[in-house]
C-alpha positions as a Markdown table, in Angstrom:
| # | Residue | x | y | z |
|---|---|---|---|---|
| 1 | Met | -22.1 | 19.8 | 14.9 |
| 2 | Thr | -22.3 | 17.6 | 11.8 |
| 3 | Arg | -25.8 | 16.3 | 10.9 |
| 4 | Tyr | -26.3 | 13.1 | 9.0 |
| 5 | Cys | -29.1 | 12.1 | 6.7 |
| 6 | Val | -30.2 | 9.5 | 4.2 |
| 7 | Asp | -31.0 | 10.1 | 0.5 |
| 8 | Pro | -33.5 | 7.4 | -0.2 |
| 9 | Val | -33.5 | 8.0 | -3.9 |
| 10 | Arg | -29.7 | 7.9 | -4.4 |
| 11 | His | -29.2 | 5.4 | -1.6 |
| 12 | Glu | -26.6 | 7.5 | 0.1 |
| 13 | Leu | -25.6 | 8.4 | 3.6 |
| 14 | Ile | -24.8 | 12.2 | 3.7 |
| 15 | Ala | -23.0 | 14.5 | 6.2 |
| 16 | Thr | -23.9 | 18.2 | 6.4 |
| 17 | Trp | -22.5 | 21.0 | 8.5 |
| 18 | Gly | -22.6 | 24.8 | 8.7 |
| 19 | Ser | -19.7 | 27.0 | 7.6 |
| 20 | Gly | -20.8 | 30.5 | 8.6 |
| 21 | Glu | -21.7 | 31.2 | 4.9 |
| 22 | Gly | -24.2 | 28.4 | 4.4 |
| 23 | Asp | -24.3 | 24.6 | 4.9 |
| 24 | Leu | -22.0 | 22.2 | 3.2 |
| 25 | Ala | -22.6 | 18.5 | 2.4 |
| 26 | Ala | -20.5 | 15.5 | 1.6 |
| 27 | Arg | -21.4 | 11.9 | 0.7 |
| 28 | Val | -20.2 | 9.4 | 3.3 |
| 29 | Ser | -21.1 | 6.3 | 1.4 |
| 30 | Ala | -23.4 | 4.8 | -1.2 |
| 31 | Val | -25.3 | 1.8 | 0.0 |
| 32 | Pro | -27.0 | -1.1 | -1.9 |
| 33 | Ala | -30.5 | -0.4 | -3.1 |
| 34 | Gly | -31.9 | -3.2 | -0.9 |
| 35 | Thr | -30.5 | -1.8 | 2.4 |
| 36 | Gly | -33.2 | -1.1 | 4.9 |
| 37 | Leu | -34.1 | 2.6 | 5.2 |
| 38 | Ala | -35.0 | 2.3 | 8.9 |
| 39 | Gly | -31.6 | 0.9 | 9.7 |
| 40 | Leu | -29.8 | 3.6 | 7.7 |
| 41 | Ser | -32.0 | 6.3 | 9.4 |
| 42 | Arg | -31.0 | 4.9 | 12.9 |
| 43 | Leu | -27.4 | 5.0 | 11.8 |
| 44 | Ala | -27.7 | 8.6 | 10.7 |
| 45 | Ser | -29.4 | 9.6 | 13.9 |
| 46 | Val | -26.7 | 8.1 | 16.2 |
| 47 | Leu | -23.9 | 9.6 | 14.0 |
| 48 | Thr | -25.5 | 13.0 | 14.6 |
| 49 | Gln | -25.6 | 12.4 | 18.4 |
| 50 | Phe | -22.0 | 11.2 | 18.3 |
| 51 | Ser | -21.0 | 14.5 | 16.6 |
| 52 | Ala | -22.9 | 16.5 | 19.2 |
| 53 | Ala | -21.1 | 14.7 | 22.0 |
| 54 | Ala | -17.7 | 15.3 | 20.2 |
| 55 | Trp | -18.3 | 19.0 | 19.7 |
| 56 | His | -19.5 | 19.4 | 23.2 |
| 57 | Thr | -16.0 | 18.7 | 24.4 |
| 58 | Tyr | -14.9 | 21.7 | 22.2 |
| 59 | Thr | -17.6 | 24.1 | 23.4 |
| 60 | His | -17.2 | 23.0 | 27.1 |
| 61 | Pro | -13.4 | 22.5 | 27.5 |
| 62 | Ala | -12.0 | 21.2 | 30.8 |
| 63 | Gly | -9.7 | 24.3 | 31.0 |
| 64 | Ala | -12.8 | 26.6 | 31.3 |
| 65 | Ala | -14.1 | 24.8 | 34.4 |
| 66 | His | -13.2 | 26.1 | 37.9 |
| 67 | Ser | -11.5 | 22.9 | 39.0 |
| 68 | Leu | -10.1 | 19.6 | 37.7 |
| 69 | Glu | -10.3 | 17.8 | 41.0 |
| 70 | Pro | -11.8 | 14.3 | 40.9 |
| 71 | Gly | -15.6 | 14.4 | 40.8 |
| 72 | Thr | -15.8 | 18.0 | 39.6 |
| 73 | Glu | -17.3 | 19.3 | 36.3 |
| 74 | Gly | -13.8 | 20.0 | 35.0 |
| 75 | Trp | -12.7 | 16.5 | 35.9 |
| 76 | Arg | -15.7 | 15.0 | 34.0 |
| 77 | Arg | -14.9 | 17.1 | 30.9 |
| 78 | Glu | -11.3 | 16.0 | 31.0 |
| 79 | Arg | -12.4 | 12.4 | 31.1 |
| 80 | Glu | -14.8 | 12.9 | 28.2 |
| 81 | Arg | -12.1 | 14.6 | 26.1 |
| 82 | Glu | -9.7 | 11.7 | 26.8 |
| 83 | Ala | -12.4 | 9.3 | 25.6 |
| 84 | Phe | -11.5 | 10.2 | 22.0 |
| 85 | Glu | -8.9 | 7.5 | 22.2 |
| 86 | Glu | -11.7 | 4.9 | 23.0 |
| 87 | Val | -13.9 | 5.7 | 20.1 |
| 88 | Ala | -12.3 | 3.6 | 17.3 |
| 89 | Arg | -12.4 | 0.5 | 19.5 |
| 90 | Ala | -16.1 | 1.1 | 20.4 |
| 91 | Val | -17.1 | 1.4 | 16.8 |
| 92 | Glu | -15.2 | -1.7 | 15.7 |
| 93 | Asp | -16.1 | -3.9 | 18.7 |
| 94 | Pro | -19.2 | -2.4 | 20.3 |
| 95 | His | -20.9 | -3.7 | 23.5 |
| 96 | Leu | -23.6 | -6.2 | 22.5 |
| 97 | Pro | -26.5 | -7.5 | 24.5 |
| 98 | His | -25.7 | -10.5 | 26.7 |
| 99 | Gly | -28.1 | -12.4 | 29.0 |
| 100 | Gly | -30.8 | -9.8 | 28.5 |
| 101 | Ser | -28.6 | -6.8 | 29.4 |
| 102 | Ile | -26.0 | -4.6 | 27.8 |
| 103 | Thr | -23.1 | -2.6 | 29.2 |
| 104 | Val | -23.6 | 1.2 | 28.8 |
| 105 | Ser | -20.7 | 3.6 | 28.9 |
| 106 | Ser | -20.8 | 6.5 | 31.3 |
| 107 | Ser | -19.2 | 8.6 | 28.5 |
| 108 | Pro | -21.8 | 10.0 | 26.0 |
| 109 | Leu | -19.1 | 10.0 | 23.3 |
| 110 | Val | -18.1 | 6.4 | 23.8 |
| 111 | Glu | -21.7 | 5.2 | 24.3 |
| 112 | Asn | -22.7 | 6.8 | 20.9 |
| 113 | Ala | -19.6 | 5.2 | 19.4 |
| 114 | Asn | -20.9 | 1.8 | 20.6 |
| 115 | Arg | -24.3 | 2.6 | 19.2 |
| 116 | Ile | -22.7 | 3.4 | 15.8 |
| 117 | Gly | -20.9 | 0.0 | 15.9 |
| 118 | Arg | -24.1 | -1.9 | 16.7 |
| 119 | Ala | -26.0 | -0.1 | 13.9 |
| 120 | Leu | -23.3 | -1.0 | 11.4 |
| 121 | Leu | -23.4 | -4.7 | 12.5 |
| 122 | Ala | -27.1 | -4.7 | 12.0 |
| 123 | Leu | -26.8 | -3.3 | 8.5 |
| 124 | Ala | -23.9 | -5.6 | 7.6 |
| 125 | Val | -22.7 | -3.6 | 4.6 |
| 126 | Pro | -18.8 | -3.8 | 4.6 |
| 127 | Glu | -18.3 | -0.8 | 2.3 |
| 128 | Leu | -20.6 | 1.3 | 4.6 |
| 129 | Thr | -18.8 | 0.1 | 7.7 |
| 130 | Glu | -15.4 | 1.2 | 6.4 |
| 131 | Ala | -16.8 | 4.5 | 5.2 |
| 132 | Val | -18.4 | 5.3 | 8.6 |
| 133 | Arg | -15.3 | 4.4 | 10.5 |
| 134 | Ala | -13.4 | 6.8 | 8.4 |
| 135 | Glu | -16.1 | 9.4 | 8.9 |
| 136 | Val | -15.9 | 9.1 | 12.7 |
| 137 | Arg | -12.1 | 9.6 | 12.5 |
| 138 | Ala | -12.7 | 12.7 | 10.3 |
| 139 | Glu | -15.2 | 14.2 | 12.8 |
| 140 | Leu | -12.8 | 13.8 | 15.7 |
| 141 | Ala | -10.0 | 15.3 | 13.7 |
| 142 | Ala | -12.2 | 18.3 | 12.9 |
| 143 | Val | -12.7 | 18.9 | 16.6 |
| 144 | Glu | -9.0 | 18.6 | 17.3 |
| 145 | Ala | -8.2 | 21.1 | 14.6 |
| 146 | Ala | -10.7 | 23.5 | 16.0 |
| 147 | Glu | -9.1 | 23.2 | 19.4 |
| 148 | Leu | -5.9 | 24.4 | 17.8 |
| 149 | Gly | -7.6 | 27.3 | 16.2 |
| 150 | Ala | -7.3 | 25.8 | 12.6 |
| 151 | Leu | -10.8 | 26.5 | 11.3 |
| 152 | Ser | -10.7 | 25.1 | 7.8 |
| 153 | Gly | -12.5 | 22.2 | 6.2 |
| 154 | Arg | -15.0 | 20.6 | 8.4 |
| 155 | Ala | -13.5 | 22.4 | 11.5 |
| 156 | Gln | -15.0 | 25.6 | 10.0 |
| 157 | Gln | -18.3 | 24.7 | 11.6 |
| 158 | Ala | -16.8 | 26.0 | 14.9 |
| 159 | Val | -17.6 | 29.5 | 13.7 |
| 160 | Leu | -21.2 | 28.7 | 14.5 |
| 161 | Leu | -20.5 | 27.4 | 18.0 |
| 162 | Ser | -20.2 | 29.2 | 21.3 |
| 163 | Arg | -17.2 | 28.1 | 23.3 |
| 164 | Glu | -16.5 | 28.8 | 27.0 |
| 165 | Asp | -12.8 | 29.4 | 26.2 |
| 166 | Ala | -11.0 | 31.4 | 23.4 |
| 167 | Ser | -8.0 | 30.2 | 21.5 |
| 168 | Pro | -5.2 | 32.8 | 21.5 |
| 169 | Val | -4.6 | 32.0 | 17.8 |
| 170 | Gln | -8.2 | 32.8 | 17.0 |
| 171 | Val | -8.2 | 36.0 | 19.1 |
| 172 | Ala | -5.1 | 37.2 | 17.3 |
| 173 | Ala | -6.8 | 36.4 | 13.9 |
| 174 | Ala | -9.9 | 38.4 | 14.9 |
| 175 | Asp | -7.8 | 41.3 | 16.1 |
| 176 | Arg | -6.1 | 41.5 | 12.7 |
| 177 | Leu | -9.5 | 41.5 | 11.0 |
| 178 | Leu | -10.7 | 44.4 | 13.2 |
| 179 | Glu | -7.5 | 46.3 | 12.7 |
| 180 | Asp | -8.2 | 46.2 | 9.0 |
| 181 | Asn | -11.8 | 47.2 | 9.6 |
| 182 | Pro | -12.7 | 48.3 | 13.2 |
| 183 | Phe | -16.4 | 48.2 | 12.3 |
| 184 | Gly | -16.2 | 44.4 | 11.8 |
| 185 | Pro | -15.7 | 42.7 | 8.4 |
| 186 | Ala | -17.9 | 39.8 | 7.3 |
| 187 | Ala | -14.9 | 37.4 | 7.7 |
| 188 | Leu | -15.3 | 37.9 | 11.4 |
| 189 | Phe | -18.4 | 35.6 | 11.2 |
| 190 | Ser | -17.1 | 33.1 | 8.7 |
| 191 | Glu | -13.4 | 32.6 | 9.6 |
| 192 | Val | -13.1 | 33.0 | 13.4 |
| 193 | Asp | -14.5 | 31.3 | 16.4 |
| 194 | Pro | -17.2 | 33.7 | 17.7 |
| 195 | Thr | -16.0 | 33.7 | 21.3 |
| 196 | Ala | -12.5 | 34.6 | 20.3 |
| 197 | Ala | -13.9 | 37.2 | 17.9 |
| 198 | Ala | -16.0 | 38.7 | 20.7 |
| 199 | Val | -12.9 | 38.9 | 22.9 |
| 200 | Ala | -11.1 | 41.0 | 20.2 |
| 201 | Ala | -14.3 | 43.0 | 19.6 |
| 202 | Ala | -14.6 | 43.9 | 23.3 |
| 203 | His | -11.1 | 45.3 | 23.1 |
| 204 | Trp | -11.9 | 47.3 | 20.0 |
| 205 | Leu | -15.2 | 48.5 | 21.5 |
| 206 | Ala | -13.4 | 49.8 | 24.5 |
| 207 | Ala | -11.0 | 51.7 | 22.2 |
| 208 | Ala | -14.0 | 53.1 | 20.2 |
| 209 | Ala | -15.7 | 54.2 | 23.4 |
| 210 | Glu | -12.6 | 56.0 | 24.5 |
| 211 | Ala | -12.3 | 57.8 | 21.1 |
| 212 | Ala | -16.0 | 58.8 | 21.3 |
| 213 | Ala | -15.7 | 59.9 | 24.9 |
| 214 | Ala | -12.8 | 62.2 | 24.1 |
| 215 | Val | -14.8 | 64.3 | 21.7 |
| 216 | Ser | -18.3 | 64.0 | 23.2 |
| 217 | Gly | -17.4 | 64.6 | 26.9 |
| 218 | His | -19.5 | 61.6 | 28.0 |
| 219 | Pro | -17.9 | 58.9 | 30.1 |
| 220 | Ala | -16.6 | 56.0 | 28.0 |
| 221 | Thr | -19.0 | 53.6 | 29.7 |
| 222 | Glu | -22.0 | 55.8 | 28.6 |
| 223 | Val | -21.2 | 56.5 | 25.0 |
| 224 | Val | -23.2 | 53.6 | 23.5 |
| 225 | Arg | -26.2 | 54.4 | 25.6 |
| 226 | Glu | -25.9 | 58.1 | 24.5 |
| 227 | Ala | -25.6 | 56.9 | 20.9 |
| 228 | Asp | -29.1 | 55.3 | 21.2 |
| 229 | Ala | -30.5 | 58.9 | 21.1 |
| 230 | Val | -28.9 | 59.3 | 17.7 |
| 231 | Glu | -30.0 | 56.0 | 16.2 |
| 232 | Ser | -31.8 | 53.2 | 18.0 |
| 233 | Leu | -29.5 | 50.3 | 18.9 |
| 234 | Pro | -29.2 | 47.6 | 21.5 |
| 235 | Tyr | -26.9 | 49.4 | 24.0 |
| 236 | Glu | -27.4 | 47.2 | 27.1 |
| 237 | Thr | -24.9 | 44.5 | 26.5 |
| 238 | Pro | -22.1 | 46.8 | 25.0 |
| 239 | Thr | -22.6 | 49.1 | 28.0 |
| 240 | Leu | -22.3 | 46.1 | 30.4 |
| 241 | Val | -19.0 | 45.0 | 28.7 |
| 242 | Leu | -17.6 | 48.6 | 28.9 |
| 243 | Glu | -18.5 | 48.8 | 32.6 |
| 244 | Leu | -16.8 | 45.5 | 33.3 |
| 245 | Ile | -13.6 | 46.5 | 31.4 |
| 246 | Glu | -13.7 | 49.9 | 33.1 |
| 247 | Ala | -13.8 | 48.0 | 36.5 |
| 248 | Gly | -10.6 | 46.2 | 35.6 |
| 249 | Ala | -11.7 | 43.0 | 33.9 |
| 250 | Ser | -9.9 | 41.9 | 30.8 |
| 251 | Pro | -11.9 | 41.5 | 27.5 |
| 252 | Tyr | -11.2 | 37.7 | 27.7 |
| 253 | Asp | -12.6 | 37.4 | 31.2 |
| 254 | Val | -15.7 | 39.6 | 30.3 |
| 255 | Val | -16.5 | 37.7 | 27.2 |
| 256 | Thr | -15.9 | 34.1 | 28.4 |
| 257 | Gly | -17.7 | 34.9 | 31.6 |
| 258 | Leu | -20.8 | 36.1 | 29.7 |
| 259 | Val | -20.7 | 33.2 | 27.2 |
| 260 | Arg | -20.2 | 30.6 | 30.0 |
| 261 | His | -23.1 | 32.0 | 32.0 |
| 262 | Ala | -25.4 | 31.9 | 28.9 |
| 263 | Leu | -24.4 | 28.3 | 28.1 |
| 264 | Arg | -25.2 | 27.2 | 31.6 |
| 265 | Val | -28.6 | 28.8 | 31.2 |
| 266 | Ala | -29.1 | 26.9 | 28.0 |
| 267 | Asp | -28.2 | 23.7 | 29.8 |
| 268 | Gly | -31.1 | 24.5 | 32.3 |
| 269 | Val | -28.9 | 25.7 | 35.1 |
| 270 | Leu | -29.5 | 28.9 | 37.2 |
| 271 | Pro | -25.9 | 30.2 | 37.5 |
| 272 | Asp | -26.6 | 33.1 | 39.8 |
| 273 | Pro | -29.7 | 32.6 | 42.1 |
| 274 | Ala | -28.9 | 35.8 | 44.1 |
| 275 | Ala | -29.0 | 37.9 | 40.9 |
| 276 | Phe | -32.2 | 36.3 | 39.8 |
| 277 | Arg | -33.8 | 36.9 | 43.2 |
| 278 | Glu | -32.8 | 40.6 | 42.8 |
| 279 | Gln | -34.5 | 40.6 | 39.4 |
| 280 | Leu | -37.6 | 39.2 | 40.9 |
| 281 | Glu | -37.7 | 41.8 | 43.6 |
| 282 | Glu | -37.3 | 44.6 | 41.0 |
| 283 | Ala | -40.0 | 43.0 | 38.8 |
| 284 | Glu | -42.4 | 42.9 | 41.7 |
| 285 | Glu | -41.8 | 46.6 | 42.3 |
| 286 | Leu | -42.4 | 47.4 | 38.6 |
| 287 | Leu | -45.6 | 45.2 | 38.6 |
| 288 | Ala | -46.9 | 47.1 | 41.6 |
| 289 | Ala | -46.2 | 50.4 | 39.8 |
| 290 | Tyr | -48.0 | 49.2 | 36.7 |
| 291 | Ala | -51.0 | 48.2 | 38.7 |
| 292 | Glu | -51.2 | 51.5 | 40.5 |
| 293 | Glu | -50.8 | 53.6 | 37.3 |
| 294 | Asp | -52.9 | 51.1 | 35.2 |
| 295 | Glu | -50.2 | 51.3 | 32.5 |
| 296 | Asp | -49.9 | 47.6 | 31.8 |
| 297 | Glu | -53.1 | 47.3 | 29.8 |
| 298 | Asp | -52.1 | 44.2 | 27.9 |
| 299 | Gly | -51.4 | 42.3 | 31.0 |
| 300 | Asp | -47.7 | 41.8 | 30.2 |
| 301 | Gly | -45.3 | 42.5 | 33.0 |
| 302 | Pro | -41.6 | 43.2 | 32.8 |
| 303 | Asp | -39.4 | 40.6 | 31.1 |
| 304 | Leu | -37.0 | 38.6 | 33.3 |
| 305 | Arg | -33.7 | 37.6 | 31.6 |
| 306 | Leu | -31.4 | 35.0 | 33.0 |
| 307 | Thr | -28.7 | 36.2 | 30.6 |
| 308 | Pro | -28.3 | 39.3 | 28.4 |
| 309 | Leu | -27.3 | 36.9 | 25.5 |
| 310 | Asp | -29.3 | 34.6 | 23.3 |
| 311 | Pro | -28.7 | 31.2 | 25.1 |
| 312 | Lys | -29.0 | 29.4 | 21.7 |
| 313 | Arg | -26.1 | 31.4 | 20.2 |
| 314 | Pro | -24.5 | 33.4 | 22.9 |
| 315 | Ala | -21.1 | 34.1 | 21.4 |
| 316 | Arg | -22.4 | 35.2 | 18.0 |
| 317 | Asp | -25.1 | 37.3 | 19.7 |
| 318 | Leu | -22.5 | 39.0 | 21.9 |
| 319 | Leu | -20.2 | 39.6 | 18.8 |
| 320 | Glu | -23.1 | 41.2 | 16.9 |
| 321 | Asp | -23.9 | 43.5 | 19.9 |
| 322 | Leu | -20.3 | 44.5 | 20.4 |
| 323 | Leu | -19.9 | 45.4 | 16.7 |
| 324 | Thr | -23.2 | 47.4 | 17.0 |
| 325 | Gly | -21.6 | 49.1 | 20.0 |
| 326 | Ile | -18.6 | 50.2 | 17.9 |
| 327 | Gln | -21.0 | 51.5 | 15.3 |
| 328 | Gly | -22.8 | 53.5 | 18.0 |
| 329 | Cys | -19.5 | 55.0 | 19.2 |
| 330 | Trp | -18.9 | 56.3 | 15.6 |
| 331 | Leu | -22.5 | 57.7 | 15.5 |
| 332 | Leu | -21.8 | 59.7 | 18.7 |
| 333 | His | -18.4 | 60.8 | 17.6 |
| 334 | Asp | -19.9 | 61.9 | 14.3 |
| 335 | Glu | -22.4 | 64.0 | 16.2 |
| 336 | Tyr | -19.8 | 65.9 | 18.1 |
| 337 | Ala | -16.7 | 66.0 | 15.8 |
| 338 | Glu | -16.0 | 69.0 | 13.6 |
| 339 | Pro | -16.8 | 68.2 | 9.9 |
| 340 | Leu | -13.7 | 67.4 | 7.9 |
| 341 | Asp | -14.6 | 69.9 | 5.2 |
| 342 | Gly | -15.4 | 72.7 | 7.5 |
| 343 | Gly | -19.2 | 71.9 | 7.3 |
| 344 | Ala | -21.9 | 72.6 | 4.9 |
| 345 | Glu | -25.3 | 74.2 | 5.4 |
| 346 | Glu | -27.9 | 71.8 | 6.6 |
| 347 | Gly | -29.7 | 70.2 | 3.7 |
| 348 | Ala | -27.3 | 71.8 | 1.2 |
| 349 | Glu | -25.2 | 68.7 | 0.4 |
| 350 | Gly | -26.4 | 66.2 | -2.2 |
| 351 | Glu | -26.6 | 62.5 | -1.8 |
| 352 | Glu | -23.2 | 61.8 | -3.2 |
| 353 | Glu | -21.7 | 64.5 | -1.0 |
| 354 | Ala | -23.4 | 63.2 | 2.1 |
| 355 | Glu | -22.1 | 59.7 | 1.4 |
| 356 | Ala | -18.6 | 61.0 | 0.8 |
| 357 | Arg | -18.8 | 62.9 | 4.1 |
| 358 | Gln | -20.0 | 59.9 | 6.0 |
| 359 | Asn | -17.3 | 57.6 | 4.5 |
| 360 | Gly | -14.7 | 60.2 | 5.5 |
| 361 | Ser | -16.1 | 60.4 | 9.0 |
| 362 | Arg | -15.9 | 56.6 | 9.4 |
| 363 | Glu | -12.4 | 56.4 | 8.0 |
| 364 | Ala | -11.2 | 59.2 | 10.4 |
| 365 | Phe | -12.9 | 57.5 | 13.3 |
| 366 | Ala | -11.4 | 54.1 | 12.4 |
| 367 | Ala | -7.9 | 55.7 | 12.4 |
| 368 | Leu | -8.6 | 57.1 | 15.9 |
| 369 | Val | -9.8 | 53.8 | 17.2 |
| 370 | Arg | -6.7 | 52.0 | 15.7 |
| 371 | Ala | -4.5 | 54.4 | 17.6 |
| 372 | Val | -6.3 | 53.9 | 20.9 |
| 373 | Ala | -6.4 | 50.1 | 20.4 |
| 374 | Ala | -2.7 | 50.0 | 19.8 |
| 375 | Gln | -2.0 | 51.9 | 23.0 |
| 376 | His | -4.0 | 49.4 | 25.1 |
| 377 | His | -3.1 | 46.3 | 23.2 |
| 378 | Asp | -1.7 | 44.7 | 26.3 |
| 379 | Arg | -5.3 | 44.2 | 27.7 |
| 380 | Leu | -6.1 | 41.9 | 24.8 |
| 381 | Val | -3.2 | 39.5 | 25.5 |
């Protein structure tokens, strides 16, 4: 979301947002030197809250909910997205106190728009009012652009957000980036929505696992776990993704399901009580074993995780794990594959030769993965 702040020295209202490569800033408006700092700070605060409400409609789209029937979560999300049309009126003509009370909108977006309008009336700076109204329009336009998969300008901040859905345009963009570099180029984190990037990465991880399985003899669902013996890496989440794809789920369903689950946890919801109860039972058994064997000397028991992802940044966390999984597939493939140059005696090659051999191995593996990914491209779409 966009964050707003006040520069008390320059007397400016400033907007800042992340881009995936660092934060950007733009001046919204200069204000007269005598304008009250407290009033400006309140305006900046409510603008930030307005942005959070607007971007929430992007990360939690109605289409990702199970139902759009009246009264359901999907229905409420749909109503909130439609509220974009009410924002301009609320800013220009906000609800004002009357008879000791004030009308409060049930829509977080519209209510924050009313609060912006009231803050502007209190400040009574015409130039600031016009600039903020334009700023509100720009923020909503950025959300709308992100929904269409056009992540440029202010809409680029979507690369830092976790969305329950994935734009086909963005999935295709991520797929092209991974075709150029199956190990994951930096642009995957700065140019593409992370949920969409993770959908494409799950497809490419499955292809990498198949290529590694063919030479190692290990099942495709186990190759990342086996690679952990070569080089320590977080194999749990990539393995879970591979198991779900092996069971018939599409990369889209796997990724959006995991991200949606993590976002609900972040919202304070327990999405799967039965699975949590099972975790508790397993934890009790482990705690009993620790007590019997006196192995838990520091008093810490086993960790319970409501989601395998970081709830604060689930899509990017998942994307990082999937790319690490692809790296793990190469490590295992490299362990089993015949050296491209026929092999050299252990310890005989110099640093340059070792680097050249490793680069050759990665390029050869990337070519294999591209071929497998092309064969199964239908699972991506």
